C-alpha positions in Angstrom: 0.0 0.0 0.1 2.8 2.5 0.9 4.8 1.6 -2.3 1.7 2.3 -4.3 1.0 5.6 -2.6 4.6 6.7 -3.2 4.3 5.9 -6.8 0.9 7.7 -7.1 2.4 10.9 -5.5 5.4 10.8 -7.7 3.3 10.5 -10.9 1.0 13.2 -9.7 3.7 15.7 -8.7 5.5 14.9 -12.1 2.3 15.7 -14.0 1.9 18.9 -11.9 5.5 19.9 -12.6 5.1 19.3 -16.4 2.0 21.3 -16.4 3.6 24.3 -14.6 6.8 24.5 -16.1 6.3 23.0 -19.7 5.5 26.2 -21.2 3.5 24.7 -24.1 0.7 27.1 -23.6 3.0 30.2 -23.5 3.3 32.2 -26.6 7.0 32.7 -27.5 8.4 36.0 -26.6 12.0 37.0 -26.1 11.2 38.4 -22.6 10.3 34.9 -21.4 13.4 33.1 -23.1 16.2 31.8 -21.2 18.8 32.8 -23.7 18.0 36.6 -23.3 18.0 39.1 -20.6 16.3 42.5 -20.5 18.4 45.4 -21.4 18.9 48.4 -19.0 16.4 50.6 -20.9 13.7 48.0 -20.4 12.4 48.0 -24.1 14.7 45.4 -25.6 16.2 42.0 -24.9 19.9 41.1 -25.2 20.0 37.7 -26.7 22.9 35.4 -26.7 21.6 33.6 -29.9 20.5 36.6 -32.1 21.6 39.8 -30.6 19.3 42.7 -29.6 15.6 41.9 -30.0 12.2 43.5 -29.0 10.4 42.2 -25.9 7.6 40.5 -27.8 9.5 39.2 -30.7 10.6 35.4 -30.9 13.0 33.0 -32.9 13.6 29.4 -33.4 15.9 29.3 -30.4 13.2 30.2 -28.0 13.4 28.2 -24.7 10.8 29.0 -22.1 12.0 30.1 -18.7 9.3 29.9 -16.0 11.2 32.2 -13.6 11.0 35.1 -16.1 7.2 35.0 -16.1 5.4 37.9 -14.3 2.2 36.5 -12.7 -0.9 38.4 -13.4 -2.2 40.6 -10.4 -5.2 39.4 -8.5 -8.3 41.5 -8.9 -9.3 43.1 -5.8 -12.5 41.6 -4.3 -13.5 44.7 -2.5 -14.3 45.7 1.0 -17.4 44.0 2.4 -19.1 44.6 5.8 -21.4 42.2 7.7 -24.5 44.2 6.6 -23.9 43.2 2.9 -24.4 39.5 3.8 -27.5 39.9 5.9 -30.9 39.1 4.5 
């Protein structure tokens, strides 16, 4: 039973890891590539493979780097009082 549980957990974590860090659903952009770094001006990317590129451009050498992704900000729910939930 314990061996089965360990196998189940490892398969599950592998699937989750692949889902999070696969990058298959990410549109290629130089700002998310592991070969480039954002320049000091913030308007361009310095790429090891192709030189200076625009932030949203891409090339065949694109390799997704999940640490460069900036997550979307959460939408503020708002401030509610107890009176809002009373009937």
